[in-house]
Each structure stands twice: as structure tokens, then as C-alpha cells.
N, C-alpha and C positions, 0 to 999 in steps of 0.2 A: 503495500499499500504505499502510495507515495503522500509525503508529508504535504500539507497546504503551504501556500506562499505565505512568506514573510507578512506582505500586505494583507494578507486575510486574518492571519494571527494579531498583528497589530490592531486592526479593525475590532477585534474580538475583545482585546484589552479595553476598548473604550466604553462598553457595557458597564454601568455603575449601579450600585445599590445603595441603600441607605447609609448617610455619612460618608459617602464617595468611596466607601470599600470597592475594590475592583470585583466583578463576578466571575472573570475569566481571565486569569493572569498568563503573562508570557511562558510559554511551554505546555500551555494547555491547548494541544493539538486536537481539533475535530478528529473521533473516533480513536484516541488513545486514551488509556487509563491511568489514573493517579490516585493514590491514597490521601484522603483529606482527614480522615479519622482513624486513629487505633495504631498500633504497632503490631506489623504483620506476625500472627501466631504468638503473640506474647500476651497472656491473660492478665487482668488487673483492676482494680476499681477506682483508682484515685485519678482525679481530673487534673492533668496539667494545663498551664495557660496554653500552650501549642497545643492544638487538635492532633497532630502527627506524634506526640509524645505521651498522648493520653492514652491510658490502657484500658481495653474493653473487655468484660466478663463474657457476657452473651448477647452481643448487639442484635436487636430482632424488628426495630422498626424506624422508619424515616420519613419526615414530613419536610417539604421545601416551602419556605415562605416568600412572599412576596418582596421582602428587602433582600434577599440574598442568601440569608441564614439557612440553616438545616437543622431539624431537631431530631434527635436520635435516641431512641428507647433502648436500654441497656439492662437486661434481666440480672438479677443476683441469684444466688445459690442457698437453699436452703431457708434460713430465717433471715438473710440478708435480702431485703427487697430490691427493688429496681430504682434507676434513677434516668433522668432525662437530661441530655446534652444538649446544649445551644453551641453551633459552630458559625462563627462570622464569615464572611466571605473572605476576610482578611486570614482566615485560620485559629481564630484564638476560640478556646472553649470554655464554656461555663456551665455548671449544673443547675438547671431552672426547678428541677426537683430531685429530692432523694429522701427515700423513705427512711425515717427515724426508728430506731429500736422499739417496740412496744406501742407504734401507732396501730389505728383500729378504729373502722375499716380504712386502710390506705391502699393506695395504688401498689400492686404486688408485680404484675408482670407486663411492662408498657409492651404491646405488639403494634398493632396497625394505628396509624395515627394521622390525622388531618388538621390545618393550621390555618386561622384566618388572622385578621389584625391585631386580635387581644388574647387569643386563647388557644390553646391545644385540646383537641379532641382525642382521647386514647381510648382503645378497646383492650381491655386488661381481663385476658381468660383466667388468670388465677384469682382473682376476685370476684368474676361473673359480672363486671360492671363495665358501662362506658362513664369516662371520667372528663371534667373540664378542668384544665391547668391553666390556671391564670399566668399570662405574659406580662402581667403590670405588676403582679403581687407574688413574686417567685415564692414555691412553696404552697400557695394556695391551691387546694384542688376540691372540687365539688362532684359528687355523683350526680349522674344525669339518667342513668338506666340501668335496671338490675338490682336485685335485692342480696346477692350471693349465693343463689341458690342455683339449682339445675332447671333447666327449660320447663317452663309450665306449658309453652305451646299456645299461651293466651294473649292477645293484644290487649291494651287498655294502659291504665297508668303505669310510665315507664318505671318508678321508682320501687312499685310493688309487685312487678312482674320478674318472675324468675328469667333468666338468660344463660344460656350453656355455652359457654367458650365463644364469646365475642373474640373476632380475630382482625378485622379492617374497618377502617371509617373512611367515607367521604361526606364532603359538604355539597349542597346544591347552591343555586346562586340566591336563594332566600334564607338560607341558614338551617334548611333542615339537614338532618343527621340521618345518614344511610350507614347500617352496619350490617356486616357478615355474623349469624351465629351458627358458627362451624358445629359445634356439639348439638344445635337444635335443628340444623340442616335447614336453615331459612336465611333469608335477607330481610331486615326490618328497617322502617323508617321512624324516627322519633321527630314528631313536630314540635313546633314552639311551644304548645299547651301542655306539654309533657307527657303525652299519648303516644302509645307504639301502634305501629300499623305493619303487617306481614306486607311484603313487595313480592316476594317469590319462595317457594317451597311449601311443602305441606308438613314439612317434619320428619317424614319417611326417609330414610338412607336410600338412594338410589338414582336412576335416570329416567325421566319419563318427560313427557309434556310439550316437547317441541312444537312450535305452530299454535299453542294453545295458550289459556291463562297462566301466567306464570306462579299465581297463588296455587294452582293446581298443579305444578309439576315437582317432579322429585330433583332435589339436589343432594349430592354427596359431600359433606365436609367443606361447604363454599368457604373461600378464604379471600383473597385479594379483591378489591371493588376499583372500579375506574370510571368516572361520568363525564360524558361528554354531551352536550346538548341536552337532548330528552331520551338519552340512551344510557342505562346503566349496564356496564360490564361486570361479569362475575366470574373468577377463577373457581371453578367447580372442581375443586382438586382431584376427590376421589374417583370423581366420572372421568379425568382425563380430558376435560374440554374447558373450553372459555365460552361462557353464553352470554346473551344479550337481553334485556328486556326494554321494551321500548316503553317509557313510563305514561305515553299518553294512552296507548291501547292495553298495556298489561300484558302483551304477548312476548313470549320467550322464545329464543332459537339460540342455535349453537353457531359462533363465528369461526372456532378453531378445535381442533381435535376430533378424533375418531372414537374415543372411548378406550382405545387399547394404548397402554403405556409402551412407549418407545420413542426413538430419536428417528423420524423420517420426514419427508416432506417440503424440504427447503426450497424454495423458489417455484413452489406450486400454490395452488390453493390450500388456506389453512384449513379447511373443513375435510380435506384428505391427508393431513399430517398428522403425526403421532406427538403427543406432549407426555411428559412424565412428572407428575403432582405439580401442576401449574399452581404456583403460590401466591404472585403478587401481580397487580396489573398497574400501569401509569401510562396515561395519554398526553400527548404534546399539545402546546397551547392551541395550535393551528387545528387539531381535531383529525390529524390525516394519519397519524400512526398510532398503534397500541403496542405498548412493550409488554411482555410476558417473562417474569422470572419463571424459567422452565427448571424448576428446582434440582429433581434428580437427573436431568441431562447435564446440569452445571451448565446452564447457558441462558442468556437474555435474547429473547426471539422478538422480532419485531414483525406486526401484522400493518400491512398496508390496507386502511379502513376504504379505500376507495375501490382497489382490484381485488383485495381477499388474499393477496399473497404474504406468504411468510418466508422469513429468512431468520439466520442466525447473525445477530448484531454483536453478542459480545460472549466471551467463554468459550474456551478451547475443547471442554467436556473433560479436561485433566483435573486432578487432584493437586494438593501442594500449594504453595504460593512462589510465584514466579518474579515477585517484584515488579514495580510499577515502571511506566513508561512504555510499556508495550501497545501494540494495536489491540482494539479491544477484542477481536476475536482469536489473539493468541494469548490472552490473559486467563490464567487459571481461577475459575470461580467455583471452588468445591461446594458450595451451598448458598445460593444467592437466594434470601431469605424475604428481602423487601426491596422496592424501587420507588423513586420518586423522579419526577420530571420538574424541573423549576421554570417559572416565567421566561427565564432566559435560555431555555434549550438546554439545560444541563441535566445529565441524567446520573444520577445516585444510586447506587447499587451497595446494599448492606449482605457484606459476606461473614455469614455466623461461623465457619470454621476457621478462616485466616484473621477473624475478630478485626476487621477494618470495615470501612465505608470507603467505596471507590467514587471516581466521578470523571466523566466524560463530557466535553460538550459535543452537541448533535449536529454542528454547523450552523451558518447563519441562515 
């Protein structure tokens, strides 16, 4: 792969975020990967001022904010609960949440996250809750949905409803929250009045319902979500598919995967390709490309939403840690657990085995 011209790279450095921090720095070549958080393969729980010296324990979720910062959820072990780290575009790290000993109920396992100008919204399968984490008053956490029990299957008041294994979260333009309930085989919506509504899934694990109402379809361990316009994309991990719900009509369909676990189909129609536990999703700001964390294939795949063609974007399929500075398709991603695309067309990949967060520009 030829590297872009110097003029293109310098142009990229002119993108700026809050307080004048550069979003893309010299050396950020489109299609090349570099580490922006973590020390490859070295675990820890101490946050250093420099993000690339901060050691992660089990990184599991990432959200990209409009000001160029990212937020990363890091899960602890045993009684040591999770933390959430903010990384500025300049590479500085700061804990915005860290569970204190004896807190309860408190955020335990930050997984999928979404962010707006004031808050993070965090799916916590350990606590069985969706939380709001304030970005204005660090450490302030408020439960929004779930009572800490298993799935009740019922819609209604969010804080008195049991949800099982909430995994990922997205926000729509009105501030409504969509989240996947992995243990309950559903996707739900949390409205501003505090009520839950099922958007997809009957609660039974399986695969059925394409071409019909999403609420009558079967899902199998739904995980990652992405929202583009009026379409909600769902990583139906156990069904080895990515599915899409038209939120206006409520109709569900498959957009990637055959239901067979494997790695086939690049450069062809995504509906004829095989996936291996698709875990997370992210869509570009222009709505043209959906990225899929194809977890057990150790790759990030791109789906052209106009043509329906799927390709490998990142990940060589190998395990290990090969270091930064390689082309995306030559970089080892042994467990891509979450992804996010920023408004500046930067793709972030959480690598839960190498204990780092990668970044690559998607081009201008």
C-alpha cells in the first residue's frame, strides 16, 4: 500500500477539535494503525498522564466525542470494579470514573458506550444496568435502566425493569437511548420519560423473522449497535449476522452474514459472506460505510451500504502484537472487542488481548 502524499497528511493535521488540539497528527497515515491508549500486552490499572503509558486491565468499550476525545471503559477483576478513561486528541489521559471500594450499586463492567456533550451512557452487564456518567461532574453516576436482576422480558418503567446483560448503547438525534440486551436476546429503546420499549427480539435465542416485524423476530445474543438515519444496525453475534431494523416500519432484515461461522466472501455481497461472532459496529459520518468488529476472525470488515459489498479493512487474522505503524490489514488484532468512528473519520479499535486502543484515519 502506498502512503498518501505529504500534502494530504499535512491537510489532515489541520482538522482541529476543542481547545485547538489536533485530531490527526503528523504520522497518522490513512489506513495505518497506531496505538493511542495502553501499553501493548502489559496489564495494569494506573492511569498515566500520557495515554500511551497508561496500562489497561481489560479494555472493553470506546466512544468518540465531538471534541475529538475518546472515552474507554476498562474492566477490573474480582472486587476491583471498572474505570472510564478520557483520552484527549493530544494524547493525555484522565480517569472520569473509577469505582471506589464498597460502592453500591455502582458501575461494574463498562462495556458499550455512547457520548453526547454532557454525558456518557454506559451498558454495564455486570450490574445489569444502563448508566449515565456525568462529564461535567466527574465521578457522578446515575442509573437510567435496570434494577440489577435478570431479564424480565417486560417493557415499562426502566428503573424497575430487569435487563440481562446490556451490552451496547447508541443515541438518536432526539436523545433516545437504544441498547442491546444480550442476555435477554432483545434490543430496547429508553425514552425520555423513563420507559422501555422493545425494538427487536422476542426474548427467545435463535434466528428468525427477516422481512417481518422486528419485535417478532428471534435474535441470538445481540451485541453491537449502530444508528444511521432511520436504520438501526444490530450485531446479532450468536446468529453470525448483522441485521438492520427500519425504525419507521419496524421491519428487520439481514445485511451481512449467512449464519455460518467462518471467514469468506470479501469483495462480494455481504449477505453471502461469513462472519465469526460479529461483536461491535460503527458507521461513518456520511452514512456510507458500516464497520464490523468480526471478533473471532480477528478483523475489522467494512460494508459499503450502497453496494452491499464487504471487505476486510483491518486485521491480519493473526494473534500477537506486531506493533504500531503497519497498514491496517497487516496489523494483528487478536480480539477486536469494540470500535468507534469519530466525526473526524477516525476509526478506533479496542484490542482486548493486546490491551490497547488503536487509531487510524479513514481518509478525507
